[in-house]
N, C-alpha and C positions, 0 to 999 in steps of 0.2 A: 380113390376117385375112379369112376367108371365113365367110359366114353358114351355108352348108350345102354338102353334097357330093351330086352326082348329081341336080340339079334340071333338069328338061326344059322347064318353063314359066317364062318370065321373070316376075318379080313385078310386080304391078299398080302399086304405088306405092313404088318403091325410093327410098332416100335417097342423096344424093351421097356417094360414098366406099364404099358397100356393094358387096361382091363375092360371087359364087357360083361354085362349080365346076359347070359344065354337065354334064348327064347324057349318056347314049349315044344318046338319041332326042330331041334338042331340036326345039322348034317355035317359030313366031313369029319374033321378032327374033333368036332364038338359033339358028335353022335353019342347019345346016352348021357349027356351032361345038362339036361334041361334045368333051367332056373339057377344054375351054378354061376359063380363069378369065374370068368376065364381070364387069366393073366398071361401075357407073353413074356417069356424070360429068355436068357441066352441059351437055355436048354430046351426051349420049345414051350408048349402050352402047359400051364399049371392050373388046377381047378380047386375051388373051395365051394363045397355044397352049401346051400342056404340053410339057415337055422332061424327059428322064430325069434324075432327081435333084432336080427342082423340089419345093419344100415349101410348104405353106400351113398356117396356124394356124386351127383351127375355133373360131369365137367361142363356141359353146354350151358346150363342155367343155374347150377348150384343147388338144385333140388335134392333134398335128403330122402332117398328111396328107402323103404322099409319092407322087410320080408315078414309077413304076418303069420307064417307057418304054412300057408297054402300058396301065396302068390306075392310077387313084388308089387308094392303100392306106391303111387306117386301122390304126394300131398295135394289136397284140393286147393284150387285158387280161391282165396277168401278176400272179398273186397268190403271196405267199410260201407255202412249205410249212407244213402243219399236220398234226397227228396222226401216225400211223404207229406201228409196233410198236417201233421203236428210234429214239430221238431223239438226234441228234448235234448238239449246240449249235454246235460250230465250223463244221460243214458248213451248218447252217441260217443262221448269221450271214453266211457267205460268199455263199450264195444271195441273201439279202436285200440285201447290198451290190451284187451284180451286177444285181439287179432295179432298184435305185435308179439305177445307172449307165445302164441301158437306158431308164428313164423320163426321166432328165435329158437324154439324147440324142434323145428323141422317138421311140424305137424300140419303146417299150412304154408302156402307160398303166395307171392304177389301176382 
């Protein structure tokens, strides 16, 4: 679980076990660690470089962040259809089911 995505400045008072995804222009103790996951331990900072397909759960909203090989991505917000001139309940129910599957897989969020 990570506290935040795209942070360039290391936090002043991290708690052991907290992690952040480093931004693209890191400074201080994170210099040279762009896009890595930085975790605070009893021995100081430890880093895990990103790899394609790597995922991390964001603490604030439970979003499943995914590294696509170039950048960390936040799943898009997907909302069910509403309104329209012609309402097809069968199609709408199917779309709602697909949206729930995407959310369950971490590929979309509410």
